[in-house]
C-alpha positions in Angstrom: -44.6 14.6 -51.8 -46.3 11.2 -51.7 -45.6 8.6 -49.1 -44.1 6.3 -51.7 -41.6 8.9 -52.7 -40.7 9.6 -49.1 -40.1 5.8 -48.6 -37.8 5.7 -51.7 -35.9 8.7 -50.5 -35.4 7.1 -47.0 -34.2 3.9 -48.6 -31.8 5.8 -50.8 -30.3 7.9 -48.0 -30.0 4.8 -45.8 -28.1 2.9 -48.5 -25.8 5.9 -48.9 -25.1 6.0 -45.2 -24.5 2.3 -45.2 -22.0 2.5 -48.1 -20.3 5.4 -46.4 -20.0 3.6 -43.0 -18.7 0.4 -44.5 -15.4 1.1 -46.3 -12.9 -1.0 -48.2 -9.9 -1.6 -45.9 -8.0 -4.1 -44.0 -7.4 -5.6 -40.5 -4.1 -6.8 -38.9 -4.6 -9.8 -36.6 -1.4 -11.1 -35.1 0.8 -11.0 -38.2 -2.0 -11.6 -40.6 -3.0 -8.8 -43.0 -6.5 -9.3 -44.4 -8.3 -7.1 -46.9 -12.1 -6.6 -46.8 -14.9 -4.3 -45.7 -14.4 -2.4 -42.5 -17.1 -0.8 -40.3 -16.3 1.0 -37.0 -18.9 0.4 -34.4 -19.9 3.0 -31.8 -18.0 1.2 -28.9 -14.8 1.1 -30.9 -15.0 -2.5 -32.0 -14.5 -3.4 -35.7 -17.0 -5.2 -37.8 -15.2 -6.9 -40.7 -16.1 -9.1 -43.7 -13.8 -10.3 -46.4 -16.5 -10.0 -49.1 -19.7 -8.0 -49.3 -21.7 -11.2 -49.1 -19.4 -12.7 -46.5 -20.2 -13.4 -42.9 -19.3 -10.4 -40.7 -17.0 -10.9 -37.7 -16.7 -8.4 -34.9 -13.3 -7.7 -33.3 -12.5 -5.9 -30.1 -9.4 -3.7 -29.6 -7.8 -6.6 -27.8 -8.1 -8.9 -30.8 -6.5 -6.7 -33.5 -3.1 -5.0 -33.9 -4.7 -2.5 -36.2 -6.9 -1.7 -39.2 -7.2 0.9 -41.9 -9.2 2.2 -44.8 -8.4 4.7 -47.5 -5.4 6.7 -46.3 -6.4 6.3 -42.6 -4.3 4.0 -40.5 -5.2 2.9 -36.9 -3.1 1.0 -34.5 -3.9 -0.5 -31.1 -2.0 0.7 -28.0 -2.4 0.3 -24.2 -3.1 3.8 -22.8 -3.7 4.1 -19.0 -4.3 0.4 -18.7 -6.8 0.2 -21.5 -6.2 -1.0 -25.1 -7.6 1.5 -27.7 -7.1 2.3 -31.4 -5.2 5.5 -32.2 -5.1 7.1 -35.6 -1.7 7.6 -37.3 -1.2 11.3 -38.2 2.5 11.1 -39.0 4.4 8.2 -40.6 8.2 7.9 -41.0 11.2 7.5 -38.8 9.1 8.9 -36.0 5.3 8.2 -35.9 2.7 10.2 -34.2 -0.7 8.7 -33.2 -3.7 10.5 -31.9 -7.2 10.0 -30.4 -9.1 13.0 -29.0 -6.6 14.8 -26.8 -4.2 11.7 -26.5 -0.9 11.8 -28.4 1.5 8.9 -28.6 5.0 9.1 -30.1 6.5 5.9 -31.6 10.2 5.7 -32.6 11.3 2.2 -33.8 9.9 -0.1 -31.0 9.7 2.6 -28.4 6.3 4.2 -27.6 5.8 7.2 -25.4 2.6 8.7 -24.3 2.7 12.5 -24.4 0.8 14.8 -22.1 0.3 18.6 -21.8 2.9 18.8 -19.0 5.6 16.4 -20.4 5.5 16.6 -24.2 8.1 19.4 -24.5 10.7 17.5 -22.5 9.9 14.2 -24.4 10.0 15.8 -27.8 13.3 17.6 -26.9 14.9 14.4 -25.8 13.6 12.0 -28.4 13.7 14.4 -31.4 16.6 16.7 -30.6 17.0 19.8 -32.8 20.0 22.2 -32.7 18.9 25.5 -31.1 15.3 24.2 -30.9 15.4 23.8 -27.1 15.6 27.6 -26.7 12.2 28.0 -28.2 10.6 24.6 -27.6 8.3 26.1 -25.0 6.5 27.9 -27.7 5.4 24.6 -29.4 1.7 24.3 -28.6 0.2 21.0 -27.5 -1.9 20.6 -30.7 -2.1 18.3 -33.7 -1.0 21.0 -36.1 2.2 21.8 -34.2 3.2 18.3 -33.2 2.4 16.9 -36.7 4.5 19.5 -38.4 7.4 19.2 -35.9 7.7 15.5 -36.4 7.2 15.7 -40.2 10.2 18.2 -40.3 12.3 15.8 -38.1 11.5 12.9 -40.5 12.8 15.1 -43.4 16.0 16.0 -41.5 14.9 19.5 -40.9 14.7 21.5 -37.7 12.1 23.1 -35.4 13.3 26.5 -36.6 11.5 25.8 -39.9 8.1 25.2 -38.2 5.6 28.0 -38.4 4.4 29.1 -35.0 2.5 32.1 -33.6 4.4 35.3 -33.8 4.0 39.0 -33.3 5.8 42.2 -34.2 5.8 45.8 -35.0 6.9 48.1 -37.8 7.5 51.8 -38.7 7.6 53.4 -42.1 6.9 55.9 -44.8 3.7 56.1 -46.8 2.9 58.1 -50.0 -0.7 58.8 -49.4 -3.2 59.9 -52.1 -6.2 61.8 -50.9 -9.4 62.2 -52.9 -11.7 64.7 -51.1 -14.8 65.9 -52.8 -17.0 68.7 -51.4 -20.2 67.7 -53.2 -21.5 70.6 -55.3 -18.4 72.6 -54.7 -14.7 71.7 -54.9 -12.8 68.5 -55.4 -9.2 67.9 -54.2 -6.9 65.1 -55.4 -3.3 65.3 -54.0 -0.4 63.2 -52.8 1.0 63.6 -49.4 3.8 62.1 -47.2 2.6 60.2 -44.2 4.2 58.4 -41.2 2.8 54.9 -40.6 3.3 52.3 -37.8 1.6 49.2 -36.7 1.5 46.0 -34.7 0.6 42.5 -36.0 0.1 38.9 -35.0 0.6 35.9 -37.3 -1.2 32.6 -36.7 -0.2 29.5 -38.8 -3.2 27.9 -40.5 -1.5 25.6 -43.1 1.9 24.0 -43.6 2.5 21.9 -46.7 4.8 23.1 -49.4 4.5 26.7 -48.2 3.5 28.2 -44.9 0.3 30.1 -44.7 -0.6 32.5 -41.9 -3.7 34.4 -40.9 -2.5 37.9 -40.0 -4.3 40.4 -37.8 -3.0 43.9 -37.7 -3.5 47.3 -36.2 -2.1 50.1 -38.4 -1.9 53.9 -37.8 -0.9 56.7 -40.2 -0.8 60.5 -40.0 -0.5 63.0 -42.8 -0.8 66.7 -43.3 -1.6 67.1 -47.0 -1.8 70.5 -48.7 -4.8 70.2 -51.1 -5.0 72.6 -54.1 -7.4 73.1 -56.9 -8.2 75.9 -59.3 -10.7 77.1 -61.9 -10.6 80.0 -64.3 -11.0 82.7 -61.7 -10.7 80.9 -58.3 -8.0 79.0 -56.5 -8.7 76.9 -53.4 -6.1 75.8 -50.9 -6.6 73.9 -47.7 -4.3 72.1 -45.2 -5.7 68.9 -43.6 -4.7 66.8 -40.7 -5.5 63.1 -41.4 -5.2 60.7 -38.5 -6.3 57.1 -39.2 -6.4 53.8 -37.3 -7.0 50.7 -39.4 -7.8 47.1 -38.6 -6.5 44.6 -41.1 -7.3 40.9 -41.6 -4.9 39.3 -44.2 -3.5 36.0 -45.5 0.2 35.7 -45.7 2.0 33.2 -47.9 5.7 32.3 -47.3 7.1 31.9 -50.8 10.7 30.9 -50.1 12.5 30.2 -46.9 16.3 30.4 -47.1 18.6 32.9 -45.4 16.2 35.6 -46.6 12.5 34.7 -46.6 10.1 36.2 -49.1 6.3 36.5 -48.7 3.2 38.0 -50.2 0.2 39.2 -48.2 -3.3 40.4 -49.1 -6.3 41.3 -47.0 -9.2 43.5 -46.0 -8.9 46.9 -44.4 -11.3 48.8 -42.1 -10.1 52.4 -41.4 -11.4 54.9 -38.9 -10.3 58.3 -40.3 -10.4 61.6 -38.4 -9.8 64.8 -40.4 -9.5 68.4 -39.3 -8.5 71.6 -41.2 -7.0 74.3 -39.0 -6.8 76.7 -42.0 -10.1 75.8 -43.7 -10.5 76.9 -47.3 -8.4 79.7 -48.5 -10.1 81.0 -51.6 -8.3 83.4 -53.9 -10.5 85.1 -56.6 -8.9 87.0 -59.5 -11.2 89.2 -61.6 -10.5 92.3 -63.6 -7.0 92.5 -62.1 -8.5 92.4 -58.6 -7.5 89.7 -56.1 -9.9 88.8 -53.3 -8.9 86.4 -50.5 -11.6 84.8 -48.4 -11.7 82.0 -45.9 -14.3 79.3 -45.1 -13.9 76.9 -42.2 -14.1 73.1 -42.6 -15.5 71.5 -39.5 -13.7 68.3 -38.3 -15.2 65.1 -39.4 -14.8 61.3 -39.2 -15.4 58.5 -41.6 -15.1 54.7 -41.7 -13.6 53.5 -45.0 -13.5 49.9 -46.3 -10.7 48.7 -48.6 -8.0 46.2 -49.4 -4.3 45.9 -49.5 -1.5 43.8 -51.0 2.1 43.6 -49.9 5.4 41.9 -50.8 8.0 41.5 -48.1 11.4 40.1 -47.0 12.3 38.6 -43.6 15.9 38.5 -42.6 16.7 36.2 -39.6 18.4 37.8 -36.6 18.4 35.5 -33.6 17.1 31.9 -33.8 13.5 32.8 -34.9 13.4 36.5 -34.6 13.8 38.5 -37.8 13.9 41.9 -39.4 11.4 42.6 -42.1 11.0 45.0 -45.1 7.6 45.3 -46.7 6.3 47.2 -49.7 2.5 47.6 -49.6 -0.3 49.1 -51.6 -3.6 50.1 -50.0 -6.8 51.4 -51.5 -10.2 52.2 -49.9 -13.7 52.7 -51.3 -15.1 56.3 -51.2 -17.5 57.1 -48.4 -20.0 60.0 -48.1 -20.3 62.0 -44.9 -22.8 64.9 -45.1 -21.6 66.9 -48.1 -18.2 65.3 -48.2 -16.9 62.3 -50.1 -13.5 60.8 -49.1 -11.3 58.0 -50.5 -7.7 57.1 -49.7 -4.9 55.1 -51.4 -1.2 54.8 -51.0 2.0 52.9 -51.2 4.1 52.4 -48.0 7.5 51.0 -47.2 8.0 49.7 -43.7 10.7 48.1 -41.6 9.7 45.8 -38.8 10.8 43.3 -36.2 9.2 39.9 -35.4 9.2 38.2 -32.0 8.4 34.4 -31.6 
């Protein structure tokens, strides 16, 4: 690239950065609202001009009541003896302002500085919520939690609607489908009943119209399928013991939150499967009215299977924020080859669980 092109590129990038740094906005000085072009300087001062070709003026935090650009609003407050600009993250009957780890609550003309040690008591007193005090200690000191709590309060709703971290367990029944192929020999494809159980944690990641959670889960299931296949002259039967532990990472959408809450969940599955066959193959050969029975052992083996699942569930409230759940789920894995064996699993499960907050 020639030097002239490098210079042109530098000028272009510089102009882009300049345009990005200087935004159409406004300042509030005393009771005067003035529109123009705003640029935030590194020391927190504001560089302002009413027109692009106008003379710039620089204001300190002590000279302005606030400023804004786009959808961002900043207001000046005295925090620990120093006047600084805080960004408004919630507007309404109650306002929440933030800068770094500083949170400030404003209701009418009252402003209260929140801290990690006092915010629960302050929020409980200033924004009371029936039954909320029982679980307020689970409200984390974070933008996400405080923003959603105050937004709910401004809409006349309660803390019990706010998504927070939760965990729970479940137990259920699974209809498991086993595909086991002894390469170059026999293939088995059978359904089997299985017992399944698990433990999960839900972490809220978004809250707008619907709550969205990131779910991490440990699942276990055990089955003893009787696999059967036959040809013209031979019949093969084997009893397997399948013991599997799965790690699941899923997204969970809350679709409707009333007395009974519905949700849908989908995610990725990694399963560690251990299989043994105490009986091995039992081979029955029928030829010329002669029946011959022989056995061949199947050594225990393990496999790691990758797959996905999708579920649909209902949550029924029990006590404040604890609830019972019912979930119908479908799981399917890709096949994996181990030595001369190829294994794949799929199944539908119905589980009942309980969630703790």
